[in-house]
C-alpha positions in Angstrom: 0.0 0.0 0.0 1.5 3.4 -1.0 1.5 6.1 1.6 0.8 9.7 0.6 3.9 11.9 1.0 1.6 14.9 1.4 -1.1 13.3 3.4 -1.6 13.3 7.1 0.6 10.4 8.1 1.5 10.2 11.8 1.1 7.7 14.5 2.2 7.7 18.1 2.6 5.0 20.8 2.7 6.8 24.1 4.2 4.7 26.9 3.2 4.5 30.6 3.6 2.1 33.4 2.2 -1.3 32.3 0.4 -2.0 35.6 -1.6 1.2 35.3 -2.6 1.1 31.6 -5.2 -1.3 30.2 -4.3 -3.8 27.6 -5.4 -3.1 24.0 -6.4 -5.8 21.7 -5.3 -3.9 18.5 -2.5 -1.5 19.2 -1.7 1.1 16.5 1.4 0.5 14.3 4.6 1.5 16.0 6.3 4.8 15.2 8.7 7.3 16.6 7.2 9.3 19.4 7.8 13.1 19.4 8.6 13.1 23.1 10.2 10.4 25.3 8.2 11.6 28.3 5.5 9.2 29.4 1.9 10.3 29.0 -0.2 10.7 32.1 -1.8 7.4 33.0 -5.1 6.7 34.8 -4.8 5.6 38.4 -5.7 2.0 39.4 -8.8 3.3 41.1 -10.0 5.4 38.2 -10.8 3.4 35.0 -9.9 5.2 31.8 -12.5 7.0 29.7 -13.2 4.9 26.6 -14.5 7.0 23.7 -16.0 5.3 20.7 -13.6 5.7 17.8 -16.4 5.6 15.3 -17.9 8.8 16.8 -14.6 10.6 16.6 -14.2 9.4 13.0 -17.5 11.0 12.1 -16.4 14.3 13.7 -13.2 14.2 11.7 -15.1 13.5 8.4 -17.5 16.4 9.1 -14.6 18.8 9.9 -12.7 17.6 6.9 -15.7 18.3 4.6 -16.0 21.8 6.2 -12.3 22.3 5.4 -11.8 23.1 9.1 -8.3 21.8 9.8 -8.1 24.0 12.9 -11.0 22.1 14.5 -9.4 18.7 13.6 -6.3 19.9 15.3 -8.4 20.7 18.4 -9.2 16.9 18.7 -5.5 16.0 19.1 -3.8 15.2 22.4 -0.7 17.2 23.4 1.8 14.9 21.7 -0.2 15.0 18.4 -0.4 18.7 18.6 3.3 19.0 19.2 4.1 16.7 16.2 1.6 18.3 13.8 1.0 22.0 14.6 -2.2 23.7 13.7 -0.9 25.4 10.6 0.3 22.1 9.2 -3.0 20.3 10.0 -4.9 23.0 8.2 -2.6 22.8 5.2 -2.9 19.0 5.0 -6.7 19.1 5.3 -6.9 21.5 2.4 -4.5 19.5 0.3 -6.2 16.2 0.8 -9.6 17.7 -0.1 -8.1 19.4 -3.2 -6.8 16.0 -4.4 -10.1 14.0 -4.1 -12.9 16.3 -2.9 -15.2 15.8 0.0 -15.9 12.5 1.8 -19.3 11.1 0.8 -19.3 7.9 2.8 -17.4 6.1 5.6 -17.1 2.4 6.2 -15.2 0.7 9.0 -13.1 -2.3 8.2 -14.9 -5.6 8.8 -14.0 -7.3 12.1 -12.4 -4.1 13.5 -14.0 -3.8 17.0 -11.5 -1.9 19.2 -13.3 1.1 20.8 -10.1 3.2 20.7 -8.6 2.4 17.3 -10.1 1.7 13.8 -9.5 1.6 10.1 -12.0 3.2 7.8 -12.5 3.4 4.0 -13.6 6.9 3.0 -15.2 7.3 -0.4 -14.8 10.7 -1.8 -16.1 12.7 -4.7 -13.1 11.7 -6.8 -11.8 8.5 -5.3 -11.2 7.2 -1.8 -8.9 7.4 1.2 -8.0 4.8 3.9 -8.0 6.4 7.4 -6.4 4.8 10.5 -7.5 6.5 13.7 -6.4 5.9 17.3 -7.5 7.6 20.6 -5.8 7.9 23.9 -7.4 7.0 27.3 -9.2 10.3 27.4 -10.7 10.1 24.0 -8.3 12.6 22.3 -6.7 11.7 18.9 -3.3 10.1 19.4 -2.9 8.8 15.9 -4.2 9.6 12.5 -3.2 8.4 9.1 -4.6 9.0 5.6 -3.3 6.7 2.8 -4.3 5.4 -0.5 -6.8 2.5 -0.1 -5.7 -1.0 -0.8 -6.3 -2.1 -4.4 -9.3 -4.3 -5.0 -8.6 -8.0 -5.0 -8.0 -9.7 -8.3 -10.6 -11.8 -9.9 -10.5 -15.5 -8.7 -8.4 -17.4 -11.3 -9.2 -21.0 -12.2 -6.7 -23.8 -12.4 -5.9 -25.0 -15.9 -3.7 -28.1 -15.2 -4.9 -31.6 -14.8 -6.1 -32.1 -11.2 -7.3 -35.2 -9.4 -8.9 -35.4 -5.9 -6.2 -35.5 -3.2 -7.5 -38.7 -1.6 -8.9 -42.2 -2.3 -12.4 -43.2 -1.6 -15.4 -40.9 -1.0 -15.0 -37.7 0.9 -17.5 -34.9 1.7 -17.1 -31.2 1.1 -17.8 -29.7 4.5 -16.9 -26.2 3.5 -16.4 -25.2 -0.1 -17.8 -22.8 -2.7 -17.8 -19.1 -3.7 -19.9 -17.5 -0.9 -19.5 -17.1 2.9 -22.6 -19.3 3.7 -21.0 -22.2 1.8 -17.4 -21.6 2.6 -16.0 -20.1 5.8 -12.7 -19.4 4.1 -13.7 -17.0 1.3 -12.7 -13.8 3.2 -9.1 -15.0 3.6 -7.2 -13.9 0.5 -5.2 -17.2 0.0 -8.2 -19.3 0.9 -10.9 -17.8 -1.3 -11.7 -21.2 -2.8 -10.3 -23.5 -0.2 -12.2 -26.6 1.0 -12.4 -28.6 4.1 -12.9 -32.3 3.3 -14.1 -35.1 5.6 -15.3 -38.7 5.4 -18.9 -39.3 6.6 -20.7 -42.5 7.5 -24.1 -43.5 6.3 -25.6 -41.5 9.2 -23.8 -38.4 8.0 -21.5 -38.3 11.1 -17.8 -38.0 10.5 -16.9 -40.3 13.4 -17.6 -43.6 15.1 -18.9 -43.8 18.7 -18.7 -40.6 20.8 -16.0 -39.0 18.6 -13.8 -38.0 21.5 -10.6 -39.3 20.0 -8.9 -38.5 16.8 -8.9 -42.1 15.6 -12.7 -42.2 16.0 -12.9 -40.1 12.8 -13.1 -41.8 9.5 -10.7 -39.4 7.8 -8.0 -39.8 10.4 -4.9 -41.5 9.1 -6.1 -41.7 5.5 -3.6 -41.1 2.7 -3.4 -37.6 1.3 -2.3 -37.5 -2.3 -0.8 -34.9 -4.7 -3.5 -33.4 -6.8 -1.1 -32.8 -9.7 2.6 -33.2 -10.7 4.8 -30.7 -9.0 7.8 -29.9 -6.8 7.7 -29.7 -3.0 7.9 -26.1 -2.1 7.3 -26.2 1.7 7.0 -28.8 4.4 6.1 -28.2 8.0 6.2 -31.2 10.3 6.4 -31.8 14.1 3.3 -29.8 15.1 1.5 -31.8 17.8 -2.1 -32.9 17.1 -5.0 -31.4 18.9 -7.5 -33.0 21.2 -11.0 -33.1 19.7 -12.7 -29.7 20.0 -9.4 -27.7 20.6 -7.3 -25.9 18.1 -3.7 -24.6 17.7 -3.9 -20.9 16.6 -0.2 -20.4 16.8 0.6 -22.7 13.8 -2.6 -22.4 11.8 -1.9 -24.9 9.0 -0.5 -27.4 11.4 1.7 -30.0 9.5 1.5 -29.0 5.9 2.8 -29.7 2.4 2.9 -27.1 -0.3 3.5 -28.2 -3.9 4.6 -25.9 -6.8 2.9 -26.6 -10.1 4.0 -23.5 -11.9 5.2 -19.9 -11.2 1.6 -18.9 -10.3 0.1 -22.1 -9.0 0.6 -24.0 -5.7 -1.4 -26.5 -3.9 -1.7 -26.7 -0.1 -2.5 -29.8 2.1 -2.9 -28.8 5.7 -3.6 -30.4 9.2 -1.6 -33.5 8.5 -0.4 -36.0 11.0 3.0 -35.2 12.6 6.1 -37.3 11.9 4.4 -39.1 8.9 4.9 -36.7 6.0 6.4 -38.7 3.2 8.1 -36.0 1.1 10.9 -33.4 1.4 11.4 -29.9 0.1 12.6 -29.9 -3.5 11.4 -33.4 -4.3 9.6 -33.9 -7.6 6.1 -35.3 -7.1 3.7 -37.2 -9.4 -0.1 -36.8 -9.3 -1.5 -39.4 -6.9 1.7 -39.7 -4.9 1.3 -40.0 -1.1 2.3 -36.8 0.7 1.2 -37.7 4.2 -1.8 -38.7 6.3 -4.9 -36.9 7.4 -4.6 -35.6 10.9 -5.8 -32.9 13.3 -3.0 -30.4 13.7 -3.1 -26.6 13.6 -6.4 -24.6 13.4 -8.4 -27.8 13.3 -11.0 -29.1 15.8 -11.4 -32.6 14.2 -9.5 -34.6 11.6 -10.0 -33.3 8.1 -8.0 -32.2 5.1 -7.8 -28.5 4.3 -7.0 -28.2 0.6 -6.5 -25.1 -1.5 -4.8 -23.7 -4.6 -3.0 -20.3 -4.5 -0.9 -18.2 -6.8 2.3 -18.0 -4.7 4.3 -20.1 -2.2 3.4 -18.2 1.0 0.1 -18.6 2.7 0.0 -15.0 3.9 1.0 -13.4 0.6 -1.0 -15.2 -2.0 -4.4 -15.1 -3.7 -6.6 -18.2 -3.8 -7.1 -20.0 -7.1 -10.2 -22.1 -7.8 -9.5 -25.8 -8.2 -11.0 -27.3 -11.3 -11.1 -31.1 -11.4 -11.5 -33.0 -14.6 -14.1 -35.7 -15.1 -14.9 -35.9 -11.4 -17.2 -38.4 -9.8 -19.7 -36.3 -7.7 -22.8 -37.3 -5.7 -25.1 -34.4 -5.1 -28.7 -34.7 -3.7 -28.4 -38.5 -4.0 -27.5 -38.4 -7.7 -24.1 -39.4 -8.9 -22.6 -37.9 -12.1 -19.3 -37.5 -13.8 -18.7 -33.7 -14.1 -16.3 -32.6 -16.8 -15.0 -29.5 -14.9 -15.9 -29.7 -11.2 -15.3 -27.0 -8.5 -15.9 -27.5 -4.8 -19.4 -27.1 -3.4 -20.5 -27.6 0.2 -22.3 -30.9 0.8 -21.0 -32.7 -2.3 -19.7 -36.3 -2.0 -16.5 -36.7 -4.1 -15.1 -39.9 -5.4 -16.3 -43.4 -5.1 -16.9 -45.3 -1.8 -14.9 -48.3 -1.1 -11.9 -47.2 -3.1 
């Protein structure tokens, strides 16, 4: 994301005694403070005043549209005022409005719930800004940044190589498809068309008995296969498996294998069993080759395979690609068909039972 050289671009982290200052769930990005002197802190007997950042954001937008940089400056705390004097705040306000006009709508970033900091998309008469705002314990502005908004995500690409299902037998798509109601992954850039795959019995359950142990689950220990020819790009092994119902949010993919199929196509096989991955980084792999075994490691509450395609080697820096399987055997609503070009859809049964 490119930051405006002329825009308001400042952020302060003011330190005080940890025992006296409340923890913040989403601290503002670090920056160099203007002063090394600690800010006044609330006493242990006097809880801090928490001001809603959305209300302050609305005030700033209204003052911005009124071209009133002086009043915006009046919202700053002492450190902000020292870093960005009134005259500079007034000049920046006029410059930003001259570039893109007045702000016509404000939308807070999804999932952003901190009462004292927030990120907002500001649509303007001639474009948009991204505004990051932070408040101190007294509700004064301690940080404010206007930048260019993030570019829109690219369209979801589709795979064009020959793909086969990454398993034997019949598995069910527990999450998969293009919308949030079908697929809990769609909002994560690299997982936009990811799928969670399980094995279910005739009763629809994914486990035998009470399902309290990993090996109660039909998918547990089943072979996971390469969906296409490729080269091993990444292997993570040694992540302990979870107990049923618990997850490991420190190593989200758990034990994982990532294969490279081309410069812009990689496949990911996550939540595998530890100590049983069959391949090493750099190895050439054939479609259908065993990579490891289905487990319950990482951000997984029961044994299943998380499978996805993406356009780069790194999970945090890639865009998801839709997997297209050729001549796939699919059972949907009780009817089995061979689909020439299949893409994941929640509830589908894939493959043939007993294989």
